[in-house]
C-alpha positions in Angstrom: 161.1 33.0 -6.3 158.9 33.0 -3.4 159.6 30.4 -0.4 161.1 27.2 -1.2 164.8 26.5 -1.2 167.7 25.6 -3.5 170.9 23.8 -3.9 173.8 23.4 -6.2 172.1 25.9 -8.6 173.2 29.1 -10.6 171.1 32.0 -10.9 172.3 34.2 -13.4 170.9 37.2 -15.7 167.4 36.6 -14.9 165.1 39.9 -14.9 161.7 40.6 -13.3 161.5 43.6 -11.6 163.7 46.7 -12.6 165.9 44.2 -14.3 166.4 42.4 -11.0 165.5 38.8 -9.7 164.1 38.9 -6.2 164.4 36.0 -3.7 161.8 36.2 -1.0 160.8 34.1 2.0 163.0 31.7 0.8 164.0 28.5 3.1 167.6 29.0 1.9 170.5 28.5 -0.4 173.2 25.8 -0.3 176.3 25.9 -2.7 174.4 28.4 -5.3 176.0 31.0 -7.4 173.3 34.0 -7.4 174.0 37.0 -9.7 172.0 39.9 -9.9 169.8 39.6 -7.2 167.9 41.3 -4.7 167.6 38.6 -1.4 164.6 39.7 1.0 164.5 37.3 3.6 166.5 34.5 2.4 167.2 32.0 5.0 170.2 31.1 4.9 173.0 30.7 3.0 175.8 28.1 2.7 178.9 27.9 0.4 177.1 31.0 -1.8 178.4 33.2 -3.9 176.3 36.6 -3.9 177.4 39.2 -6.7 176.7 41.6 -9.4 173.7 43.6 -8.1 172.3 45.5 -10.9 169.9 48.2 -9.0 170.1 51.9 -8.1 167.6 51.5 -5.6 168.8 49.4 -2.8 170.7 46.2 -2.1 168.6 45.1 1.6 169.6 41.5 2.6 167.6 41.3 5.9 168.6 38.3 7.8 165.6 35.9 9.0 166.4 33.1 11.9 169.6 31.5 10.2 173.0 32.5 9.5 174.7 33.5 6.5 178.1 31.2 6.3 181.0 30.2 4.0 180.0 33.0 1.2 180.9 36.1 -0.5 178.8 39.1 -0.9 179.7 41.6 -3.5 177.5 44.2 -4.5 177.6 46.7 -7.5 176.1 50.1 -8.9 174.1 51.0 -5.6 173.6 54.4 -5.0 175.5 56.4 -1.9 172.1 56.6 -0.1 171.3 53.0 0.0 170.1 51.2 3.1 172.3 48.7 4.7 173.1 45.5 3.1 172.0 43.6 6.4 169.6 45.0 8.3 167.0 43.5 10.7 164.3 44.7 12.7 163.2 43.8 16.6 159.5 43.6 15.0 160.6 41.3 11.8 160.5 38.2 14.1 164.2 37.5 13.4 166.2 35.5 16.0 169.5 36.8 15.1 171.9 38.1 12.3 175.4 36.0 11.6 177.8 35.6 9.4 180.9 33.2 9.6 183.7 32.6 7.2 182.1 35.4 4.9 183.8 37.8 2.8 181.8 41.0 2.4 183.7 42.5 -0.8 183.5 45.5 -3.1 179.7 46.4 -1.6 178.2 49.9 -2.3 175.6 51.1 0.4 175.2 53.5 3.0 176.5 51.0 5.6 177.1 47.3 5.7 174.9 46.1 8.6 172.5 47.3 11.5 171.4 44.6 13.8 168.5 46.9 15.1 167.0 45.4 17.9 168.6 41.7 17.6 172.1 39.7 18.4 174.4 39.5 15.8 177.7 37.7 15.4 180.6 37.7 13.2 183.1 34.8 13.1 186.3 34.7 10.5 184.7 37.6 8.5 186.3 40.2 6.3 184.5 43.3 5.6 187.1 44.7 3.0 187.3 47.3 0.0 183.4 48.1 0.2 182.1 51.6 -0.6 180.3 52.7 2.7 179.9 55.5 4.5 180.0 53.5 7.7 180.9 49.5 8.0 178.9 48.9 11.2 176.2 50.9 12.4 173.6 51.4 15.0 175.1 48.3 16.8 173.6 50.1 20.3 170.3 49.1 19.3 171.1 45.3 19.0 170.9 43.0 21.8 174.5 41.8 21.6 176.9 41.8 19.1 180.2 39.7 19.0 182.8 39.9 16.4 185.9 37.3 16.4 188.7 36.8 14.3 187.3 39.2 11.9 188.9 42.0 9.7 187.9 45.4 8.8 190.1 47.1 6.3 190.4 49.6 3.6 186.5 50.1 3.3 186.0 53.5 1.5 183.3 56.2 1.7 181.9 57.7 -1.4 183.8 61.1 -1.2 186.9 59.2 -1.3 188.0 59.4 2.2 187.9 56.1 4.6 184.9 54.7 6.0 183.9 54.8 9.9 184.8 51.5 10.6 182.8 51.1 13.9 180.0 53.3 14.3 177.6 52.8 17.5 174.8 55.0 18.1 176.6 56.0 21.7 179.3 55.2 23.7 176.9 53.0 25.9 177.5 50.2 23.6 178.1 47.7 26.6 176.9 44.9 24.2 179.3 44.4 21.9 182.6 42.1 22.2 185.6 41.9 20.1 188.2 39.2 20.0 191.3 38.7 17.6 190.2 41.1 15.1 192.0 43.3 12.8 190.8 46.9 12.3 192.0 48.9 9.6 193.0 52.7 9.5 189.4 54.1 9.1 187.7 56.1 11.8 186.0 54.6 14.8 183.3 56.4 16.7 183.6 54.5 20.0 185.0 50.8 20.6 183.4 47.9 21.9 184.1 48.0 25.8 185.2 44.7 25.5 188.4 44.4 22.9 190.4 41.4 23.3 193.8 40.6 21.3 193.2 42.9 18.5 195.3 44.9 16.1 194.5 48.7 15.1 195.4 50.7 12.0 196.3 47.9 9.7 195.4 48.1 6.0 194.8 45.1 3.9 194.2 45.5 0.3 192.5 42.5 -1.1 193.2 41.7 -5.0 190.4 40.2 -6.9 190.5 37.0 -8.8 188.3 35.0 -10.9 185.9 33.7 -7.7 187.4 35.0 -4.5 189.3 38.6 -3.4 192.7 37.1 -2.6 194.8 38.7 0.4 198.6 39.4 -0.4 201.1 37.2 0.8 202.7 39.7 3.2 199.7 39.7 5.5 200.0 36.1 6.3 202.0 36.1 9.0 200.4 38.5 11.0 197.1 36.5 10.8 198.2 33.2 10.7 197.2 31.2 13.6 196.2 34.5 15.9 192.6 33.8 15.7 190.5 32.3 18.9 189.7 28.5 18.4 185.9 27.4 18.7 184.9 23.8 18.9 182.7 24.0 15.5 186.4 24.8 13.4 187.5 21.2 14.2 185.2 19.5 11.4 184.7 23.0 9.1 186.4 24.8 5.9 187.1 28.3 5.5 185.2 30.1 2.8 186.5 27.9 -0.1 185.0 24.7 1.2 185.7 21.5 2.9 189.2 21.0 0.9 190.5 23.9 2.9 190.3 22.9 6.6 189.5 25.7 9.2 192.1 24.5 11.4 195.8 24.1 10.6 198.1 22.5 13.1 195.2 23.1 15.6 195.5 26.8 15.2 192.8 29.1 13.1 193.9 32.3 11.1 192.2 35.6 11.2 189.9 36.3 8.3 187.8 34.0 5.9 190.8 32.1 4.6 193.0 29.7 6.3 196.5 29.7 5.0 197.5 26.6 3.3 200.7 27.3 1.3 203.5 24.6 1.1 206.1 24.6 3.6 209.4 25.4 2.3 211.6 22.3 1.8 208.7 20.0 1.8 207.8 20.4 -1.9 208.6 17.2 -3.9 209.1 17.6 -7.8 208.3 14.1 -9.6 209.8 14.2 -13.3 
C-alpha cells in the first residue's frame, strides 16, 4: 500500500515482499488491525494494533510528522542486529516522534526508539517485556525528549540479561525530561537531568491476553492516580478506547491503562 489512508480495516496474512506486507508513505490508519506488516512512514496510527511481524530482516517504523496514539506494537521473529523499532533522522522531514496511550510489548529489535535529531514525546506509554539490547538509545541527538506517566519494565536482552532501559549517547543529555514514570530493574547509562516523581527498580511483568497485555493487580496501587494530569485527558480514553476514560475522579494512572475495577461494596447482583 503506497500513500492513502485506512479506517476500521483489518490487514492480515498478505504477502508481497519476503512474505511481508509493506505500507509506505501512507496518510495514516484509524481503528485498524495490522498483522504481519512493515510500516515505512505510516503517518498517524490511532487505536491500532500492529503485531506479528514475520521477517528476519528488520522492523523499522520511521515516524513522519504525526503521532502514534492508543495502540499496541507487538513484533515477532526479528534478529538481534535489527535496527530500531521507531527511528527518525534529522533530514527525513519529520516534525517529531510521539506516542500516547501506547504499549510496546514483546518486540524484538536492537532498540525500541532512536529520535535522531528530532523531538520525541511519550505520554502514558508502556515499554514492557521486549527483547532488546537497549530500550531508548541516541536520545542525546534529539532536540528534546519527554517521558510522562510512562513505564519501562521487564525488558530483556538477547543474551538473557536485563536490557539497558535508558542509553543516551553521553552524559550531556540535557534535553530529556522524565515525569511521573516507573523504571524497572534494568541498567541505565545516564538518567535525564530533570527527573520528577519517578520510581526506580520496579519490575512489572505483564501477562498476554487475547488482545492486550494485562497488568497484574498487585501493581495497581502504585500506579493508580499517580500520573501527571494534562488537558487532553479530559476527553480521551486509555489504550482500550473511549469506553475507558483516561481520567478517574480527576486523576490519571501511570501507564497506558486506566484502572476501572469495581469499588468493593458497590456491586449489586440482580437475580
